[in-house]
N, C-alpha and C positions, 0 to 999 in steps of 0.2 A: 416334513423336514424344516429343520431350523437353518436358516441361512447364516453363514458366517458373519460376524460383525466386524465391520470395518472401523478401524480407530483413524481419527484424524491426526495427522501429524503435529507435534509440538512447535511452534514458530515463533521465534524471536526475530523482532524487526531492530536492525541497526543501521544507523546513517553511516555511509561511507563518502565523505564529502570530496575524498580525492577523486573517487570515480563518478561522482554526482549521482548517487543511487542509494535509495533505501533498500537493504537487502532482507529477504524473508531467509533466515537462517535455520534449519532443523537442529534437533538435539546432537546430533552426529556431525555437526559442522557443514552439512552439504547446504550451498545455496541454492534454494529452490525457486527463487523469483527476484524479481528486483522492479521497484519504481523509480525511474529514471526522472531528473529534474534538472532545472536551472534555478539559481538561487540569487536574487538581487534584491537589495534595498528592503528586506523584510519581506519578501514575495517569493515563494516557492512555486516555478511554474512545473507541473507535471507534464512531460512530454510522452512518456511511453513506459506501459507496464507489462512485464511477460512474466508468467509463471512456466517452469520447465514442464514439458508434456505430461511425465510420469507422476506430477504432481496435481494436474488439472483435476478440478472436481472435488478436490478435498479441503476446501477452506483457505487454502495457502493465499490465494488472492485477496480474500475477505481480510485475512489476518494481516496481510501487508497493507492494505488500504488503511485498516484501523491503526496499525502502528505508525505508520508514516503521518497519517492526519494528526494523530496524537503527539507526535514529536514537533510538527510544525505548530501546534497549539500551544504547547508547552513553551516553545521558544518564544511566543507572541509574534508568530508570523502569520502571513495570509498565503491564500492559494489561487493560483490561475489552473484551471483543469483542462488543458489541452488533450491530456489523455483520455480516450474514450471511456477507458475501464474507472479510471479514478473520477470522471466527470458521472458516470452512470452510478457508482456508489455513493457519491454525494447527493445526487438525486433520489436516491431510495431512502438516504438517511438525514431527514430535514434538520438532525441536531448537530451536523457538521456543515450546514448552508452557511453560517455565520463566518466560516474562516475563508469564503469566496471573495476576491476583490471585487467583482461583479457577479451578484447571484443572478442576474436576469438571464 
């Protein structure tokens, strides 16, 4: 028996500064999750990340982390990872650790 192949949703990450969140947006416009932050003096402090339960385990959180950290890097900003999800993502991806204000 062949198992049906599950496809990962296509995720676009966009910054919504008014809401202070990087949003994971699916092709159909659904907001599948968000990485909430505070921004001050070139430092983005990630405080909380959430993915809607129906999209958990489908790579949305990782896509959100990649997009949010990429936007921070592109803006020349640094990161404080108070959010356990973002912290764990950075810990698993050494190429992102240079974004940390205090990598220890």
